[in-house]
VEXLUM-647032 format. One record per residue (C-alpha): residue in three letters; y, x, z. Coordinates in pm, whole numbers, plus 50000, padded with zeros to 5 digits. Layout:
<rodrens>
ALAYXZ/...
</rodrens>
This chain:
<rodrens>
MET518104506113932/SER521754489514055/ARG520064480114392/LEU518684514914470/ARG521554534714325/THR523804542814631/GLY526864532314441/VAL529114542414160/PRO530664578514216/GLY534784582714142/THR536234600713872/ILE534144631813783/PRO535784664213926/VAL537444690413717/GLY534804715713861/THR531974695913736/LEU533414692413403/TRP533914729813359/CYS530624739713520/ALA528894713913283/LEU530224734312976/ALA529904765913105/THR525844752713101/ALA525944740012759/LEU527554772012631/LEU525004793812808/SER522194774712713/ALA523194775512331/ALA523594811512342/LEU521104825712572/LEU517934802712572/GLY517614806812210/ASP516694842712218/GLY513764835612485/ILE513274829512871/GLY513444855013093/LEU516394856613346/ASN518074827513126/LEU516734800013302/LEU518244812513640/VAL521354821613437/VAL521744786713317/ALA520724770913666/ILE523734788713837/PRO526364765113685/ALA524544734013675/ALA523954740014041/LEU527744742514083/ALA528384711513865/THR526324691914147/TYR528294709814429/PHE531614699614287/ALA530304664614217/VAL528894659014576/ARG532144675114757/PRO534024643914737/THR531264620814878/THR529834617915219/ARG526384633815115/ARG525554664815322/PRO522614688915264/ARG519684683215478/PRO516884708015565/TRP514474692415302/THR517164691915046/VAL518034730615098/VAL513794737815113/TRP513744718714750/ALA516754735714628/VAL515764772014731/GLY511884764814604/GLY513344752014249/LEU515394784514220/ALA512564806114319/LEU510174791414084/LEU512304798813807/ALA511914839413883/VAL508374833613740/PRO509164835513401/ALA511824860513489/LEU508804882813623/ARG505714870513425/ASP505294874513013/ALA502684847913037/GLY503714815012910/TRP501124794013109/PRO502054801913454/SER505784802613346/PHE505334767313221/LEU503884754813537/ALA506714769813743/ILE509544757213514/VAL508034722813517/SER507944723913908/ALA511314737313941/PHE512774706713752/ALA510634685313989/LEU511994701314297/GLY515714698714163/SER515204664514115/LEU514124659514460/ALA516694678414593/LEU519034654614426/HIS517514624414573/GLY516134631714901/SER513244611814886/ARG510484608315167/SER507884585115067/TRP504854585214851/ILE506434565314584/GLY509904581414635/VAL508594620414608/PHE506674609114296/LEU509684590414121/GLY512404613614282/SER510654644314096/LEU511534627713773/GLY514614611013883/VAL517234624913717/LEU516044617513384/THR517344581013489/SER520934595013522/VAL521244606413180/ALA523024575013024/GLU525234568113307/ALA526104604013352/LEU527264607012971/GLY529754578113024/TRP530794590513348/ALA531784622613221/ALA533524601512908/ARG535804583113134/GLY536634611713333/ILE537664630313013/ARG539734600812891/ALA541384595413213/ARG542414632313250/MET543634634212900/THR545874600712926/GLY547444611613265/SER548204647013216/ARG548044653612832/GLY550534681612814/ARG548514703013096/TRP545184699812937/GLY546494703812616/VAL547964741312735/VAL544514744112876/LEU542874738312556/ARG545404760812323/SER545084789112576/ALA541524790112549/ALA541284787912178/VAL543824817912147/ALA541774838012394/PHE538604832112187/VAL540324841411844/LEU541654873712010/LEU538634884112138/LEU536784877911827/VAL539444896111610/PHE539834925211853/GLY536204928211965/ALA535124932411586/LEU537954957211536/PHE536904977911827/ALA533364975711712/SER533854988311355/ALA535645017411530/ASP533595032111779/ALA529685031811716/ALA528715032012098/PHE531395001712178/ALA529494984311890/ASP526014991212032/VAL527274980012389/LEU528804947812230/GLY525784940712046/ASP523654941312393/LEU525594920412578/THR526344893312298/PRO523434871212183/ASP522564874611811/VAL523524840111665/SER522494832611312/ILE523304806011073/SER519864795411043/ASP519094788311446/SER522514773511456/PRO520754736711498/TRP518404749111766/ARG521154763711957/PHE523084732011923/PHE520114713212044/LEU519954738312358/GLY523444737512445/LEU523274698912434/LEU520494698012658/GLY521964720712908/LEU525184697512893/VAL523344665612938/GLY521084681713203/ALA524134695113377/LEU525954662313383/ALA522874642013478/ALA522264664413793/ALA525804662613895/TYR525924624113884/THR522624621614062/ALA523944642914344/ALA527144620214343/ALA525284589014342/PRO521314592714400/VAL518814566714348/ARG517114554214677/TRP513514553914551/ASP512294549114900/GLY513464515514877/LEU510384507514649/THR507804499314881/THR504054484914857/GLU502674459915087/PRO499884477315296/GLY496484464915220/LYS494594437515393/PRO492794456215721/ARG489154453415742/GLY486964446916020/ARG485324475616221/LEU481894474016066/GLU482694464015706/TRP485374493115717/ALA483594525315883/LEU479724515615769/PRO480294529715397/LEU482384561815520/ILE479824566815768/VAL477024567315517/LEU479234590615301/ASN479374614915586/LEU475694616715636/LEU475444623215265/PHE478034653015290/ALA476504665815592/ALA473004665815431/PHE474334683515111/LEU475954708715339/ALA472464712515504/ILE470884721215210/GLN473584745915098/LEU473154764015411/THR469514767415348/VAL470524780815030/LEU472234807415160/LEU469804816715390/GLY466994815015121/GLY468894830014846/TYR469674819114541/ASP466794832314320/LYS464244808314512/VAL466694776314430/MET467024789114041/ALA463394794214009/GLU462404759614167/THR465164739613939/ASP464724760213617/LEU468574769213627/SER470084800713509/TYR472354821713737/SER475414808413542/GLU474224773613508/TYR473714767313849/ALA476944783813968/ARG479044768613702/GLN477644732613716/GLY477724732814079/PHE481484741614106/TRP482584714913880/GLN480584685714039/LEU481984700514361/LEU485094699114217/TRP485174662614118/ALA483864655114440/THR486444670314632/LEU489154650114415/LEU487024617214444/THR487054624714821/LEU490734621414850/LEU490734589914614/VAL488294575114933/ILE490584585615204/ALA493354570815035/LEU491624536814978/ALA490344539315332/LEU493694546315470/ARG495154515615301/TRP492224488515433/ALA491584506215767/PRO491334486116080/ARG494524481916271/GLY493964464216578/GLY494794490016853/PRO494174522217003/ARG490184518916936/ASP490744512716573/ARG493184543816537/THR490604565416710/LEU487554552816472/VAL489804557716178/ARG490824594416295/GLY487194598716385/VAL485454587916058/LEU488144602315814/GLY488694633916020/THR484824642615982/LEU485114632815641/CYS487844658115560/LEU486314684015756/LEU483074679015559/THR484794679515224/LEU486684713415343/VAL483384728115388/VAL482564711715033/VAL485844733214899/ALA484514765515057/SER481104760414874/ALA482624751514544/LEU484834786414572/ARG481644805514672/ARG480034792114361/MET483104800214127/ASP483124834814316/LEU479614841814211/TYR479764829713870/VAL483054853513818/ASP481224882113991/ALA478494876213698/TYR480424871313406/GLY484134879913486/LEU487634862613518/THR489164841413279/ARG492374817813256/LEU490284786913305/ARG488354799613585/ILE491144814613803/SER493194780613743/VAL490474755013845/ALA489674777014160/ALA493644779014260/VAL493504738214214/GLU490404738914447/LEU492084758714672/TRP495004736614668/LEU492854705614723/GLY491764723815057/VAL495224726415195/VAL495944692515120/LEU492964681115309/VAL494524703515588/LEU497824687315574/ILE495984651115585/MET493824663215885/ALA497024677116084/ALA498994641415975/GLY496004623616150/PHE497244641516498/PHE500754642716425/GLY501674614716228/ALA502224610015846/ARG505474608315782/MET506134642415658/LEU502854642915465/PRO504284635415118/ARG507004661115122/ALA504414685815287/VAL501904677114981/ALA505054686814748/ALA506164715414884/SER502164730714936/ALA501704722914564/ALA505124739314447/LEU504534770114690/GLY501004771514509/VAL502904772414163/LEU505214797514282/VAL502464819114420/PHE500104817514123/GLY502924828813908/LEU503964858114109/VAL500234871114157/SER500304874213775/PRO496994855613654/ASP497064877013371/GLY497104909813558/LEU494134898113768/ILE492204887813501/ALA492354923013327/GLU492084940813664/GLN488804921913758/ASN487194927213420/VAL488214962713424/GLN486554967913737/ARG483334951313610/TYR483044975313341/ARG483625006413588/ASP480724988913755/ALA478234990613451/HIS478834952013386/SER479684935613077/ILE483144938012914/ASP484714910912649/ILE487424929512454/GLU488004897512226/TYR489284877812502/LEU491124904612704/ARG492974915112389/GLY494314879012380/LEU496084884112736/SER500134888312752/ALA501634918012832/ASP501214913813246/ALA497704927113155/VAL498644962713048/PRO498754982213352/ALA495094975613386/LEU493974977013024/ASN495725007012978/THR493135022613218/LEU490035016812981/PRO488445047712809/GLU488945047912419/PRO488245031012201/LEU488114999412399/ARG491955009712541/SER493125011312131/CYS491104978512077/ALA492314957912402/LEU496264971112355/GLU496574967411971/GLU497504934711932/ILE500084936612262/GLN501864966912104/ARG502114954111805/GLY503814923511945/LEU506014945712167/LEU507224966411883/ASP507854935711664/SER509984918211931/ASP513514922611886/GLU514324898212237/PRO517814910112422/TRP517444921612781/TYR518324888612926/ALA515404874312756/THR512814899112865/SER510444892513134/TRP509764920913400/GLY506274922113290/GLU507034929312918/ALA509504955713005/ARG506994972513273/ALA504324974212950/ARG507154985912725/ASP507585014912977/ILE503455022912995/LEU502975023212618/GLY506115034112482/ASP505765041612128/TRP502025046212168/LYS499725036611856/PRO496465029311867/VAL493695059811813/HIS491395041011687/ARG491635012211424/LEU488604989411418/ARG487834958411215/ASP485504943111452/CYS486664947711804/GLY484174920311937/ALA481474948811836/LEU482854969912154/SER482064940812388/THR479074952012583/GLY475854928612684/ASP474624927513031/ASN470984924413026/GLY470514933013403/GLY469164915913722/ASP468844876013647/ARG471654873313436/GLY469864859213124/GLY470544885712872/SER473644892312660/ASP473754859512513/GLU475514846412849/THR478544869412814/TYR479954845612577/ASP480514812212769/PRO481184783912527/TYR482294761512830/ASP485524779812846/PRO487594775212566/TYR490174799212751/
</rodrens>
């Protein structure tokens, strides 16, 4: 680590200390109530702490640094907009990774992977850096710092005393003050203290990383031993032929129809579509592994070898793209028959992103692979951002409601477990389906006492739509309202329940 880190930064700037303190206070005061806009609010002083820390150094922002930083802040908008926790969790993790990459500026595969987590390696050194800086300033200018601390303490006491007096004197002012200040109780003080400590440590670690980043690109691996043309190309050519044969059969299926294939294989509609999707998803993942290993051991003798590598691997990537399209088509058929769920939309999004990675690999074969690691990381972050912004729970509700309007089955038991993002679509259902689908969501909205800064836009929109609405029908078993689909080749109402899908 001492070899990879650029050096030891100088004394911590005063601006970094104040911004780190502000991050800690905001984390303790806001994050305990929920997420919503809070992460964006907390991220602002943390970003300023890194700015003040890097200003005395010679580091300057580069284009990719700006891309990672802006992308990380954009990802923090997902929990502010969406009520669903699962896309928000992905967005928060991705935002942390992009922020760490912005601080390190890595470009190799190892650098991008370790750089996305590298800020964690600066925690211990950052605390020592801050402690030394505070000690130096207290020793050198004890009087000035004492004045600052005394002034801050007096201002806090005055705000507390007169704020309490004015709140007791006027009910309207008390309501405004209650909305603007967090509700802190003794019972949750340990949790808020932990959040404040987490914010303080995170801001200091980010600032220390900005001032003295770790050059993860310094970690390199030896290239694999190049193989002969025949030894290297023959297995891949055979694999290409296998892919071509499979895709030719897929074309036959599309032309001949799925009914004929299911009659010959004794598979139901759902089994054929679902089983095929998962096998093709694994085929795509394994193909990416094969490409990585093939590039490691590819022949590197001259222009003819480069042409051979590009031709064989380019063909494999192109055929795999068709496999990706086939997998997505099968998932589309399955969703059309049995509805959209969280698992199905998630794995379809992953398959689509794998297709993007294949396109980037093909582009790297023509234009060079220097930017490939960062392009893959950027595509993953962009995919998470788009996935969160399109509101998966809202899409799931819309698709299932539309299927019901088209005289297909509907699983109310599943839909009632969605987040408040699904309210606009579920609110259009007829009674008693509407009451059964929205009863649990409305109960959660009425019982929630989160302040405005901890509430997502999706939850606020659901409150505006439902208001003080109460379910018209109160049923003990809402599952009885789920309708089966006995039409066509779907195999009867027993297939409306999908035991393979835990979501």
